[in-house]
N, C-alpha and C positions, 0 to 999 in steps of 0.2 A: 459524487455515484462512479461505481466502477465501471470501465469502459468494456469490458466483457460482458457485461450485464446488457450492455447495448449491442453487441455483435449481432447481426444478422448474415445469414449469407447470401452471398453476391449472386444478383438477377441473372438471368442469360441475355439480357439486355442489356444491361450493365457488363457482362463480359465482351459481349459483342464491340459496344464501345472502344475496350481495351485492345482487341484485338484486330481492330480498323484503325486505329494511330496507330501499332507496333508495324501492321502493314505498311505505312505509308512512310518508315523509317527506313527499311528492306533494300539495298541492294537490289536491283535485276537477280543476282544468280543468287542472294539468300530467297527472295521471293518465289524463283521458281523451285526452289527445295522445301521449301511451307505447301506453296501449291499440293506436292509430291507428296505430303505427310500427313497436310492437316481434314482431319474431320469433322463431321457438327457436332459442337461441343454435346457431350450426354456425360453423367453423371457414375462416377465408377466410385466404390468402398473403398476404404483405407479404414483397418482395422485400431489406429493406436490414437487419433483425432477426426478422422472425417464424418463418424456419425451422428457429431452435433451437426450437423450441416446437411446432412442424406447426402453423402460424398462430398467429393470433389470434381471437379469440372476437368475433362479431359478433352482436348483439345488436337492434339495431332497423336499419330502411333508410327513407330517405325523400329521393325527388328521387335525386340522385346522391352522397348522402350517407349513411353508414354507420357508426352507433354501436359504438362496438367496445369488448374491453378489454384494456390493454395489461399482462398479467401477470410483463412484467419490469419497470416503472416502476410497477406497483398503482396502477392507473386507467383510467378511462374516458375516449375520446377521440370526436372527431369529426373522420371525412375522407372527402376526396371518394375518388368509383371510377368506373370506366368500361366497367372490363368486373366483371361479374358473381363475388363468389370470389374477386375482387383488391381489396386495399388500395392507392389509387394512394398515398398520402401516409403515413409514420410522423410518429406526434405522441408523447408522455411524459409528458401532463400525469397529475397525478394527483389527478383530479376524481372524487367517487361522481359514479354513474348521473342521481340528480336535479338534480346542477348541467348538468349534460350537454344533457338531457332539455331543462329551463329554457333553455340559451343557446340550442335548434333554437326552443323557442316564442317569441322574443324578436326572432331574425331572420324568423320568420312575423310577428309584428306591429310590428315596428318598419325590417325590412331591414337591420340593423344588428348583424354579427356580434361579440359583445363581447367571444368569448371568447379569456385570452391562448392563447397556440398555444408552448409549450414542444418545442422541435427534438430531435433526434437529438445526440450531439456531432459537433461540426466539426474532418475532421483537419486536424493539423498542431501549429505550435508556437503558444503565448499572446503575443497581442504587448499588455502594458497602455502604454493611451493617455498 
């Protein structure tokens, strides 16, 4: 049986479980940042893959970035946005929330975004080098 056929969007209750577990792993400094940027989870549009599950849950906003949960790939991501309610970028990282918030803190402290970004599949034939 194909796992894709069995996929269901994450429920808000299950998302809260993941958030609460991540909060328990955060340092005091990281938790203070999280408290400043977090929002009540809300679904935002994402035009590439987001329509299948009715959008993706956004859990924090800072500047022009939103932290959101990709329930297709089972991980948190940070993407830019220009219109509230619409993610401008699709990523499929499988990070835990505390790792994603830590990257935001690193950007604030150093100006360097050190997170690896996993993008969606690129259509076309694979060409080995």
